[in-house]
C-alpha positions in Angstrom: 6.1 -65.7 -46.9 7.4 -68.6 -48.7 5.0 -71.6 -48.7 7.7 -74.2 -50.7 9.5 -74.6 -47.7 12.6 -72.8 -48.6 15.1 -71.8 -46.2 15.3 -68.1 -45.6 18.7 -66.6 -44.2 20.0 -63.5 -42.4 23.2 -62.6 -44.0 26.1 -61.3 -41.8 25.8 -57.5 -42.8 28.5 -55.0 -42.5 27.1 -51.8 -41.0 28.5 -48.8 -41.1 28.8 -46.0 -38.7 25.1 -44.1 -39.1 23.6 -47.3 -39.6 24.9 -48.2 -36.2 23.8 -45.5 -34.8 19.8 -46.3 -36.0 20.5 -50.1 -35.1 21.5 -48.8 -31.4 18.5 -46.9 -31.3 16.0 -49.9 -32.0 14.3 -51.0 -28.4 15.1 -54.7 -29.6 18.6 -56.7 -29.4 19.2 -57.3 -33.5 22.7 -58.4 -32.4 21.9 -61.3 -33.8 21.9 -59.8 -37.5 25.6 -60.0 -37.2 26.0 -63.6 -36.7 26.4 -66.4 -39.8 23.2 -67.6 -41.7 21.3 -69.7 -39.7 19.0 -71.5 -42.0 15.4 -71.5 -41.4 12.5 -73.3 -43.1 8.7 -72.2 -43.2 6.6 -74.7 -43.9 4.0 -74.4 -46.4 1.1 -72.4 -45.0 -2.2 -74.1 -44.1 -5.5 -72.8 -42.2 -6.2 -73.5 -38.9 -4.7 -74.2 -35.3 -2.9 -77.5 -36.4 -0.9 -75.0 -38.9 0.3 -73.3 -36.1 1.3 -76.0 -33.9 3.1 -77.7 -37.8 5.0 -74.8 -38.0 6.1 -73.9 -34.4 7.7 -77.8 -34.2 9.0 -77.1 -37.6 10.5 -74.3 -35.9 12.0 -76.1 -33.1 13.5 -78.5 -34.8 15.1 -76.4 -37.8 16.4 -73.9 -34.8 20.2 -73.8 -34.2 21.5 -74.9 -30.9 21.3 -72.2 -28.0 25.1 -72.5 -27.7 25.3 -70.7 -31.3 23.5 -68.2 -30.3 24.3 -65.0 -28.7 23.5 -64.2 -25.3 21.2 -61.1 -26.2 19.4 -63.4 -28.5 18.9 -66.3 -25.7 17.9 -63.3 -23.2 15.1 -62.1 -25.9 13.7 -65.4 -26.4 13.6 -67.0 -22.9 11.4 -63.4 -22.4 9.4 -64.1 -24.8 8.9 -67.7 -24.7 8.2 -69.0 -21.1 6.1 -71.2 -21.3 3.9 -73.6 -24.4 0.8 -70.8 -23.9 3.7 -67.9 -25.4 4.1 -69.3 -28.8 0.5 -68.7 -29.6 2.0 -65.2 -29.8 4.8 -65.6 -32.4 3.2 -64.4 -35.4 2.9 -61.4 -33.5 5.8 -60.9 -32.3 7.2 -61.9 -35.9 5.1 -59.1 -37.0 6.1 -56.6 -34.9 9.8 -57.3 -35.7 9.1 -56.7 -39.2 7.6 -53.4 -38.6 10.6 -52.2 -36.5 13.3 -53.6 -39.4 10.8 -51.5 -42.0 11.4 -48.3 -39.7 14.8 -48.9 -39.5 15.0 -49.4 -42.9 13.5 -45.9 -43.7 15.6 -44.3 -41.0 18.3 -45.3 -42.7 17.0 -44.2 -46.2 16.6 -40.7 -44.7 20.1 -40.4 -43.0 22.0 -42.1 -46.2 19.6 -39.1 -48.1 21.1 -36.1 -45.7 24.4 -37.4 -45.4 24.5 -37.3 -49.6 22.9 -33.8 -49.3 25.7 -32.8 -47.0 28.6 -34.6 -49.2 27.4 -33.0 -51.8 26.9 -29.3 -50.3 30.6 -29.8 -49.0 32.2 -30.9 -52.2 30.7 -28.0 -53.7 32.0 -25.7 -51.4 35.1 -27.2 -51.3 35.4 -26.6 -55.2 34.7 -23.3 -54.7 37.5 -23.0 -52.2 39.6 -25.1 -54.4 39.1 -22.4 -57.2 39.8 -19.0 -54.7 43.2 -20.7 -53.3 44.0 -21.9 -57.3 43.7 -18.1 -58.3 45.5 -16.5 -55.6 48.2 -19.1 -55.9 48.1 -17.9 -59.4 48.3 -14.2 -58.2 51.0 -14.5 -55.9 52.9 -16.5 -58.8 52.5 -13.4 -60.8 53.7 -11.2 -57.8 57.0 -13.0 -57.5 57.8 -13.2 -60.9 57.0 -9.5 -60.6 59.3 -8.8 -58.0 62.0 -10.7 -59.4 61.8 -9.0 -62.4 64.3 -5.7 -62.0 64.1 -3.1 -64.7 65.7 0.4 -64.3 63.2 2.1 -66.4 60.6 4.6 -64.9 57.5 1.8 -65.5 59.0 -1.0 -64.0 59.0 1.5 -60.6 55.1 2.4 -60.8 54.3 -1.4 -61.3 56.5 -2.1 -57.8 54.6 0.6 -56.2 51.4 -0.7 -57.5 51.9 -3.8 -56.5 53.7 -2.9 -52.8 50.7 -0.4 -52.5 47.5 -1.5 -53.8 47.4 -4.9 -54.9 49.5 -6.6 -52.3 47.2 -5.1 -49.3 44.2 -5.9 -51.6 45.5 -9.6 -52.1 46.1 -10.1 -48.0 42.4 -8.8 -47.6 41.7 -11.7 -50.4 43.5 -14.3 -48.3 41.7 -13.1 -44.9 38.8 -13.1 -46.2 39.3 -16.6 -47.5 40.5 -17.9 -44.3 37.7 -16.7 -42.8 35.1 -18.4 -44.8 37.2 -21.4 -44.3 37.1 -21.2 -40.8 33.4 -20.6 -40.6 32.6 -23.4 -42.8 34.5 -25.5 -40.8 33.2 -24.7 -37.3 29.4 -24.8 -38.9 29.9 -28.0 -40.0 31.5 -29.5 -36.1 28.6 -28.0 -34.8 26.4 -29.5 -37.2 27.6 -32.9 -37.1 27.1 -32.6 -33.2 24.0 -30.7 -33.2 22.9 -33.8 -35.3 24.3 -36.5 -32.7 22.2 -34.5 -29.8 18.9 -34.7 -32.0 19.1 -38.1 -32.7 20.2 -39.0 -28.9 17.2 -36.8 -28.2 15.1 -38.7 -30.6 16.1 -42.2 -29.2 15.0 -41.0 -25.8 11.7 -40.2 -26.5 11.3 -43.5 -28.1 12.3 -45.9 -25.8 10.4 -48.8 -23.8 10.6 -48.1 -20.4 9.8 -51.9 -19.8 13.1 -53.0 -20.9 16.2 -52.6 -18.7 18.4 -52.7 -21.4 16.8 -50.0 -23.4 16.8 -48.1 -20.5 20.4 -48.6 -19.7 21.0 -47.3 -23.3 18.7 -44.2 -22.6 20.6 -43.5 -19.9 24.1 -44.1 -21.5 23.1 -41.8 -24.5 21.5 -38.9 -22.4 25.5 -39.1 -20.4 26.6 -38.7 -24.3 24.5 -35.9 -25.0 25.4 -34.0 -22.2 29.0 -34.2 -23.2 28.1 -33.4 -26.8 26.5 -30.5 -25.4 29.5 -29.2 -23.2 31.4 -29.5 -26.3 29.1 -27.2 -28.4 29.1 -24.9 -25.4 32.8 -24.5 -25.6 33.1 -24.1 -29.4 30.0 -21.4 -28.8 32.5 -19.8 -26.0 35.1 -19.6 -28.0 33.4 -18.1 -31.0 31.8 -15.7 -28.8 35.2 -14.4 -27.7 37.1 -14.4 -31.0 34.2 -14.1 -33.5 31.5 -12.0 -32.3 30.5 -11.0 -35.7 29.5 -14.7 -36.1 26.5 -13.6 -33.7 23.7 -15.8 -36.1 25.6 -18.8 -36.3 25.3 -18.4 -32.6 21.9 -17.7 -31.9 20.8 -20.4 -34.7 22.9 -23.0 -32.6 21.6 -21.7 -29.3 17.8 -22.3 -30.8 18.6 -25.7 -31.1 20.3 -26.7 -28.5 17.5 -25.3 -26.3 15.0 -27.4 -28.0 17.3 -30.2 -27.5 17.4 -29.1 -23.7 13.7 -28.6 -23.9 13.3 -32.4 -24.0 16.4 -33.9 -22.0 16.0 -32.2 -19.0 12.2 -33.3 -18.4 13.0 -36.7 -19.4 15.5 -36.5 -17.1 13.9 -35.1 -14.0 10.9 -38.0 -14.8 13.7 -41.0 -14.6 14.8 -38.9 -11.8 11.4 -38.8 -9.8 10.8 -42.3 -10.8 13.8 -43.5 -9.3 13.1 -41.6 -6.3 9.9 -43.3 -6.1 10.8 -46.6 -6.4 13.5 -45.8 -3.3 10.5 -45.1 -1.0 10.9 -41.2 -1.5 9.8 -39.3 0.3 9.7 -40.8 4.0 7.3 -41.2 6.2 6.7 -38.0 8.1 7.5 -38.4 11.9 4.2 -38.2 14.4 4.5 -35.4 16.9 3.2 -35.1 20.5 0.6 -32.7 20.2 2.3 -30.8 23.7 5.3 -31.0 23.1 5.9 -30.3 19.1 9.8 -29.4 19.6 11.0 -32.4 21.7 8.3 -35.2 20.7 9.6 -38.6 19.9 8.8 -40.4 16.5 9.1 -43.7 15.4 12.7 -44.5 13.9 12.5 -43.8 10.4 15.5 -45.3 8.1 16.6 -42.7 5.5 16.0 -44.2 2.0 19.0 -42.2 0.6 21.0 -44.5 2.9 19.7 -47.9 2.3 19.7 -48.2 -1.3 22.1 -50.6 -2.6 23.1 -52.7 -5.9 22.1 -51.2 -10.0 19.4 -49.1 -8.2 21.9 -47.1 -6.1 24.0 -47.0 -9.4 20.8 -45.9 -11.7 20.0 -43.0 -8.9 23.9 -41.7 -9.0 24.5 -41.8 -12.9 20.7 -40.2 -13.1 21.8 -37.5 -10.5 25.4 -37.0 -12.2 23.5 -36.3 -15.5 20.9 -33.5 -13.8 23.7 -31.9 -12.4 25.7 -32.0 -15.6 22.5 -30.4 -17.7 22.3 -27.6 -14.6 26.1 -26.9 -14.9 25.7 -26.6 -18.8 22.7 -24.0 -18.2 24.7 -22.2 -15.6 27.3 -22.0 -18.5 24.8 -20.9 -21.5 23.3 -18.1 -19.1 26.5 -17.0 -18.0 27.6 -16.6 -21.5 24.5 -15.5 -23.0 24.5 -12.2 -19.8 27.8 -11.7 -20.6 28.1 -7.8 -20.0 24.9 -7.8 -17.8 24.0 -8.9 -14.2 24.8 -12.7 -14.3 23.8 -13.1 -10.8 20.7 -15.1 -11.7 23.1 -17.0 -14.1 25.7 -18.1 -11.8 23.9 -19.5 -8.8 20.1 -21.4 -9.1 18.6 -23.9 -6.8 20.1 -27.2 -7.4 17.7 -29.4 -9.2 18.4 -32.8 -7.6 17.4 -30.9 -4.1 14.1 -29.3 -5.1 13.4 -33.1 -6.4 14.2 -34.1 -2.9 12.2 -31.4 -1.6 9.0 -31.0 -3.8 7.6 -34.5 -2.7 8.3 -33.7 0.9 6.7 -30.4 0.9 3.4 -32.1 -0.6 3.2 -34.5 2.0 3.6 -31.8 4.9 1.1 -29.7 3.6 -2.0 -32.5 4.7 -0.7 -32.2 7.8 -0.3 -28.4 7.9 -3.8 -27.8 6.7 -4.8 -29.2 10.3 -2.3 -26.9 12.0 -3.6 -23.8 11.0 -4.3 -22.7 14.0 -1.6 -24.1 16.0 1.7 -23.0 13.4 4.1 -24.3 16.5 3.6 -27.8 15.2 4.2 -26.7 11.5 7.8 -25.1 12.2 8.5 -28.2 14.7 7.6 -30.4 11.8 9.8 -28.5 9.3 12.9 -28.2 11.6 12.7 -32.0 12.8 12.6 -32.6 8.9 15.6 -30.5 8.0 17.6 -32.0 10.6 16.9 -35.5 10.5 17.9 -35.5 6.6 20.8 -32.8 6.4 23.9 -35.4 7.1 22.8 -37.4 4.1 23.5 -34.3 2.0 26.9 -34.4 3.0 28.0 -37.5 3.2 26.2 -39.1 -0.1 25.3 -36.5 -2.6 27.9 -33.6 -1.7 30.7 -36.1 -3.5 28.4 -36.7 -6.4 28.0 -33.0 -7.1 31.6 -32.6 -6.3 31.9 -35.4 -9.2 29.8 -33.4 -11.3 32.1 -30.5 -11.1 29.0 -28.0 -10.2 31.1 -25.7 -8.3 29.9 -23.3 -5.8 26.9 -25.6 -4.6 26.7 -26.9 -0.6 24.1 -29.7 -0.4 23.7 -29.1 3.0 23.2 -25.4 2.2 20.8 -26.7 -0.8 19.0 -28.5 1.2 18.1 -26.4 4.0 17.4 -23.4 1.3 15.1 -25.5 -0.2 12.9 -26.9 3.2 13.0 -23.6 4.3 11.7 -22.2 1.2 9.1 -24.3 0.8 7.9 -23.5 4.4 8.0 -19.8 3.4 5.7 -20.4 0.5 3.4 -22.4 2.2 3.0 -19.6 5.1 2.7 -16.9 2.0 -0.4 -18.2 0.6 -2.2 -20.2 3.3 -1.0 -18.5 7.0 -0.5 -14.6 6.5 -3.4 -14.1 4.7 -5.5 -14.8 7.3 -3.5 -13.7 9.9 -3.3 -10.1 8.0 -6.6 -10.0 7.7 -7.8 -10.8 11.3 -6.7 -7.3 12.7 -8.9 -5.6 10.5 -12.2 -7.5 11.2 -11.6 -7.4 14.9 -11.1 -3.5 14.8 -14.8 -3.7 13.4 -15.7 -5.2 16.2 -13.5 -3.7 18.8 -11.0 -6.2 20.2 -8.0 -6.7 18.4 -5.8 -7.9 21.4 -6.5 -11.1 20.5 -5.5 -10.6 16.5 -2.2 -9.1 17.8 -1.2 -12.0 20.0 -1.8 -14.3 17.4 0.4 -12.5 14.7 3.0 -11.6 17.3 3.4 -15.4 18.2 3.7 -16.4 14.7 6.4 -13.8 14.7 7.8 -15.0 17.3 7.6 -19.0 15.9 9.6 -17.3 12.9 12.0 -15.4 14.3 12.8 -19.1 16.4 12.6 -20.8 13.5 15.6 -18.8 11.9 18.0 -18.8 14.9 17.5 -23.0 15.2 17.8 -23.0 11.3 21.2 -20.9 11.4 22.7 -22.9 14.2 22.2 -25.9 12.2 23.9 -24.3 8.9 26.7 -22.8 11.0 27.1 -26.0 12.7 28.8 -27.1 9.7 31.2 -24.4 9.1 29.2 -22.2 6.9 29.3 -18.5 8.3 26.3 -16.5 7.1 27.3 -12.4 6.8 25.0 -9.8 7.6 26.5 -8.1 4.0 25.4 -11.2 2.2 21.9 -10.3 1.6 21.3 -13.6 -0.8 22.3 -16.1 1.5 20.4 -15.3 4.6 17.0 -14.6 2.4 17.6 -18.1 1.3 17.6 -19.9 4.8 15.1 -17.7 6.5 11.2 -18.2 6.5 11.0 -14.1 7.2 12.1 -13.6 3.5 8.6 -13.6 2.9 8.5 -9.9 3.7 10.6 -9.3 1.1 8.4 -9.9 -1.2 5.2 -8.3 1.1 6.5 -5.4 2.3 2.5 -4.2 3.4 2.7 -7.1 5.8 6.1 -5.8 7.2 4.7 -2.4 8.0 1.3 -4.3 9.3 4.1 -5.7 11.9 5.8 -3.3 12.4 2.4 -1.2 13.6 1.6 -3.9 15.4 4.9 -4.6 17.4 5.1 -0.9 17.8 1.3 -0.2 19.2 1.7 -3.5 21.5 5.0 -1.8 23.2 3.6 1.7 23.3 0.9 -0.1 25.4 3.2 -1.5 27.2 4.8 1.7 28.2 2.0 4.1 29.1 2.1 2.5 32.8 5.5 2.4 33.4 5.5 6.4 31.8 2.7 7.2 34.3 4.4 6.1 37.3 6.3 9.1 38.9 8.3 6.7 40.8 10.2 5.7 37.4 10.7 9.3 37.0 12.6 9.9 39.9 14.1 6.4 40.9 17.6 6.2 39.2 18.6 3.7 37.3 20.7 1.1 39.0 24.0 0.1 37.4 24.5 1.5 33.8 25.5 -1.7 31.9 24.6 -0.7 28.2 27.2 1.6 28.9 31.3 1.4 28.3 31.9 4.0 30.4 32.0 4.9 33.9 30.1 8.5 33.9 27.0 8.9 36.6 24.4 10.1 34.1 21.8 10.3 37.3 19.2 8.6 34.5 16.0 7.9 35.9 14.3 4.5 35.9 12.1 4.9 33.0 15.0 5.2 30.7 15.5 1.6 30.9 11.6 0.5 30.2 11.8 2.4 27.1 15.5 1.2 26.3 14.4 -2.8 26.9 11.5 -2.2 24.4 13.8 -0.4 21.9 16.4 -3.7 22.6 13.8 -6.2 22.0 12.7 -4.0 18.5 16.5 -3.9 17.4 16.5 -7.9 17.9 13.6 -8.6 15.9 15.4 -6.3 13.6 18.3 -8.7 13.1 16.3 -11.6 12.4 15.2 -9.8 9.3 17.5 -11.4 6.4 18.2 -8.4 4.3 19.8 -4.7 5.2 16.8 -2.9 3.6 14.6 -4.9 5.5 16.2 -4.0 8.8 16.4 -0.7 7.8 12.7 0.1 7.5 12.3 -1.9 10.1 14.4 0.0 12.4 12.8 3.5 10.9 9.2 2.2 11.3 9.6 0.7 14.8 12.7 2.3 16.3 12.5 5.5 15.8 9.1 6.1 17.0 9.7 5.0 20.5 12.7 7.7 20.8 10.2 10.3 19.6 7.7 9.1 21.9 10.1 8.9 24.8 11.2 12.5 23.8 8.0 13.7 23.7 7.5 12.6 27.0 10.4 14.5 28.2 9.2 17.8 26.3 5.7 17.6 28.4 7.0 16.9 31.6 9.3 19.9 31.4 6.8 22.1 30.1 3.8 21.1 32.7 7.1 22.2 35.7 7.4 25.3 33.6 4.1 26.4 33.0 2.9 25.6 36.9 5.9 27.5 38.7 8.0 28.8 36.0 10.9 26.6 37.7 11.1 28.9 40.5 11.1 26.2 42.9 13.0 23.2 43.6 10.7 20.7 42.9 10.4 22.2 39.3 14.0 22.0 39.4 14.4 18.6 39.9 11.7 17.4 37.6 13.6 19.2 34.5 17.3 17.7 35.7 15.7 14.1 35.7 14.3 15.0 32.4 17.7 16.3 31.0 19.4 13.0 32.4 17.3 10.7 31.1 17.5 12.7 27.6 21.3 12.5 27.8 21.6 8.8 29.1 19.3 8.0 26.0 21.5 9.6 23.9 24.5 7.8 25.1 23.1 4.5 24.5 21.9 5.6 21.2 25.4 6.9 20.4 27.3 3.6 21.4 24.7 1.3 19.2 25.5 3.4 16.6 29.1 2.7 16.4 28.1 -1.2 16.4 29.0 -2.8 13.1 25.3 -4.1 12.7 24.3 -0.3 12.4 27.2 0.7 10.7 26.3 -2.1 7.7 22.3 -0.8 8.0 23.4 2.5 7.1 26.2 1.9 4.6 23.9 -0.2 2.5 21.4 3.2 2.8 23.8 5.1 1.0 25.4 3.8 -2.1 28.3 6.6 -1.9 29.2 9.0 1.4 28.0 12.4 1.1 25.1 11.9 -0.9 22.3 13.2 0.1 18.8 11.1 1.1 15.7 11.8 1.6 14.2 11.3 5.1 10.2 10.3 6.3 9.5 13.7 6.3 11.1 14.6 2.9 14.0 16.5 5.0 17.6 16.2 3.4 20.1 15.0 5.3 23.7 14.7 4.3 25.3 10.7 4.8 29.1 11.8 5.5 31.4 12.2 8.7 29.6 12.1 12.5 26.0 12.7 10.6 26.3 8.8 9.5 23.5 6.8 11.8 20.3 5.6 11.6 19.7 7.2 14.7 21.5 10.2 13.6 18.4 12.6 13.7 16.8 11.6 17.2 20.2 11.9 18.5 20.5 15.4 17.1 16.9 16.6 18.8 17.9 14.7 22.2 21.0 16.6 22.2 19.1 19.9 21.1 16.7 19.4 24.0 19.4 18.8 26.7 20.9 22.1 25.5 17.4 24.1 25.5 16.5 23.2 28.9 19.9 23.5 30.6 20.0 27.0 29.0 16.6 27.3 30.4 17.5 25.9 34.6 20.6 28.6 34.2 17.9 31.2 33.0 15.7 30.8 36.1 18.5 30.7 38.4 20.3 33.9 36.9 16.6 35.6 36.7 16.5 35.0 40.2 19.6 36.2 41.3 19.2 39.6 39.3 15.9 40.4 41.4 17.9 39.2 44.8 20.9 41.6 43.8 18.4 44.3 42.1 19.6 46.6 45.3 23.3 46.0 45.3 23.5 46.6 41.7 21.7 50.2 41.6 23.4 51.6 45.0 25.6 53.8 43.2 26.8 55.6 46.2 28.6 52.4 48.1 31.2 52.6 45.4 32.3 55.9 46.6 31.9 54.6 50.4 34.1 52.3 53.1 33.0 48.7 53.7 31.0 48.5 56.6 32.8 47.3 59.7 32.7 43.6 60.3 31.4 42.9 56.2 33.3 41.2 54.0 30.8 41.7 51.1 28.0 43.9 50.8 25.1 43.2 52.9 22.9 43.8 49.6 24.9 41.0 48.0 24.5 38.6 50.3 20.9 37.6 49.9 21.3 37.1 46.0 24.3 34.9 46.5 22.7 32.7 49.0 20.2 32.1 46.5 22.7 31.4 44.1 23.9 28.9 46.5 21.0 27.1 47.7 19.7 26.6 43.3 23.2 25.6 42.1 23.0 22.9 45.1 20.0 22.1 44.1 21.0 21.8 40.7 24.4 19.6 41.5 22.2 17.1 43.5 20.3 16.2 40.8 22.0 16.9 37.4 24.6 14.8 35.7 27.8 16.2 35.9 28.4 16.7 32.0 25.0 19.0 32.4 25.6 20.7 35.1 29.1 21.8 33.8 27.0 23.7 31.1 24.8 24.9 33.4 26.9 26.9 36.0 29.3 27.7 33.0 26.0 29.6 31.5 25.0 30.9 34.9 28.7 32.7 35.1 28.7 34.1 31.7 24.8 35.1 32.6 26.2 37.3 36.0 29.6 38.2 34.5 27.4 40.5 31.9 25.1 41.4 34.6 28.1 43.1 36.6 29.5 44.5 34.2 26.8 46.2 32.3 24.8 47.4 35.6 28.0 48.1 37.5 30.9 48.9 35.2 29.7 50.5 32.6 27.0 52.4 34.4 28.5 56.4 34.8 28.9 55.3 38.5 32.0 56.9 40.3 35.1 54.3 41.4 36.8 55.5 44.6 39.4 53.4 46.3 37.2 52.6 49.1 34.6 51.4 46.2 37.5 49.3 44.4 38.2 47.9 47.2 34.6 46.5 48.0 33.9 45.6 44.8 36.7 43.5 44.7 35.7 41.8 48.2 32.5 41.5 46.5 33.5 39.5 43.5 35.9 37.5 45.3 33.0 35.8 47.5 31.0 35.6 44.3 33.9 33.9 42.9 34.3 31.3 45.9 30.9 30.3 45.6 32.0 28.7 41.7 35.1 27.6 43.0 34.1 24.2 43.7 33.9 23.7 40.4 36.8 25.0 39.0 40.3 26.5 40.1 40.4 29.6 38.6 36.7 30.7 38.5 37.8 34.6 38.1 38.3 32.9 34.1 34.5 32.0 33.5 34.0 35.9 34.8 36.5 37.6 31.8 34.6 41.5 31.5 34.0 42.2 35.3 37.7 40.4 36.1 39.4 42.7 33.4 37.1 45.4 34.4 38.4 45.1 37.9 41.9 44.7 37.2 41.6 48.1 35.1 40.1 50.0 38.1 42.9 48.4 40.2 45.7 50.1 38.2 47.5 53.3 39.4 46.4 57.0 37.9 49.9 57.1 35.8 49.0 53.6 34.2 45.8 54.5 33.6 46.5 57.7 31.7 48.9 56.3 29.6 46.5 53.6 28.7 44.5 56.3 27.0 47.4 57.6 25.2 48.5 54.0 23.9 45.1 52.6 23.4 44.8 48.7 21.9 48.5 48.0 22.1 48.4 48.8 25.8 45.8 46.3 26.4 47.5 43.5 24.7 50.4 44.5 27.0 48.5 44.3 30.1 46.3 41.3 29.2 42.9 42.7 28.4 41.6 40.8 25.8 37.8 40.4 26.5 37.4 44.9 26.7 36.8 46.5 23.7 39.0 49.9 24.0 35.8 52.2 24.2 34.9 50.4 27.1 38.1 50.0 28.7 38.4 54.0 28.5 35.1 54.2 30.1 36.5 52.5 32.9 39.5 54.7 33.0 37.3 57.8 33.4 34.7 56.3 36.2 37.8 55.7 38.2 38.2 58.6 41.1 41.3 59.0 42.4 42.2 61.0 45.8 44.9 62.6 46.9 
């Protein structure tokens, strides 16, 4: 400092572009440097407080008028010298200003040195390129003169061929190489310049002073400018990646430097965003719910801070919001480019950063309440739902326009808000609630009391399902539809998504759910009235077929329906499939096992010879038929079709079931309950066949005397008898048993029973009468025809032409009734004669044997 009272002048300075950038990064106003000289005299330095007073008085007297100073300087002085007491800090302030000016000078020296080095490098490179282009120009000139000089000798032709065949392609290749080098240099220099600007902005952002409003505003402007430059760099890199894939090292180097810049920009932007949210009063106070009615509890009216912000604070929030959205869009573009050719779903959609910053403080504030409600989880779900619902409208009205302005496509603020709230709830459940609940069944199994633990577990699951339904309605009310096929969206808004990461918890839920259902079904299964009383109104089926199903079917189907309803709440196809296979299939298997046991008991006790045994088996067949019909109709529903299509990638592909058996997935065999449907069908066919076998066995025993009496076919019928008296008892037995089965068995399976019975009687009469080498006289043929007519009459109630179900005996009787001459010709013409006379179910040998058993009397 001068001690002789000389004046200190601030000259007017012409500032270059790099120097202007450095000036803008300073944390105090230096715009006064651009103004004309201002005389400022320092007095001779003395010692003591009196010197300070003299100095300040002299400064005040010699300072120019306020009207001559720029507004920024006036504002700066007003801020620093509000009172006389502030004058004592003038030397300290002067030292700070001089130190910052020194830092600025050093920064400018570094920038000038870097600029000079870059210019030298570029000049050297330009000289090399100029030399190459000069050589190329000389070669082109020589080539032109060579081609213009036409000569007729052989040497000229060879030279022309050499130029066209060798030198010209080599020259073109060299030109292309030089052009490529030039383009590479220009691109590298352009990227270097933009990255330098970004790094300057990042450096300035890190050195900002938060106590200066102007510096904070300047920092925000620099951040937005840096984001724009980053987007320009990304455009260049995208173009280079597509058009110049061989420049991979250049792209990698630029990406590395951009990553370092983003590692600074994003945390600073998020820190500023959090500070703004805190100044806005976010998070708002949580509603206090009534402990008795958490879902409908009233809370004090809480204003939404997002709607109440105004003025500069709102502008700052919007600018910072746009900056964060711009950074996220840039990050998404970069990841999309870097993952080109790979799975890009992770890059194309990430949670919205600005919404996460809104949810995180609310989540932290809520967890202080959650710790008090571990035994009352309904309060947790009520608080999360109420908070989500109260602020969801502000996401649409205030934040969505900002996201659209930032051109961050594919994002709905409403959906992101709901998704983030549900995700925070799921995270808390997975860390704090489920580990305790998952350990309770094992602990209670040691003490022997599992009912309370299972009840608590199922209550928690019911709360989660109810919460997900309300959240889903909250989304769909805005017009957003969630598809069952879109597992990604469904997972984000479902609290049950915790089972996707913990399949062991899903298996535990299935085990508890299944055991609870089977325990509830035991009383219904043991009640005999449920096996005799019929289902009233088969509302589950779309057809009008009377299945005569017992009431036990309704009990099992209700439980299976509850399993399906719970399955619908799961957010992914893989979890739904696993849940159905582990919980739904065992219920069907348990039902089928009960049917087997009842039928085996009836068969073991009476061999199905009494009517009660027949009724018991008939009811079991009806139950299987009804259950099978319901399952088939369910499998045609879109929900089950989507589950099955999600299991197999391609039709016709084989998959392994739980038992290791291979099953196809093509055609009618494509259904999650296909295996169980096949088992039910097999059960029906097996026991319907047993019914016909049992009745046939009794019929055979009743008509044994009839089939053993060989002489009756040589005698006339008894007077007054239209049917052989040895056949009457058998027909009466047959009629009685069929009536019992008809009354209790469903119509479809009854058709199978009587047709199988008719086929058995046909085989019996054909083998024991027609093929037993008996002699049929005219009277015997007449008797046999009358007996068969009565037998056919017993089946006429269920068909119009019962004789078609007795083909062998009908055709045998037809052969017996033929005239002698016609029968004799049959032996000569053989198979041709049989076709002409409609004999299709008998072989030539059998016809020949029947013909030989016919005795004609003259």
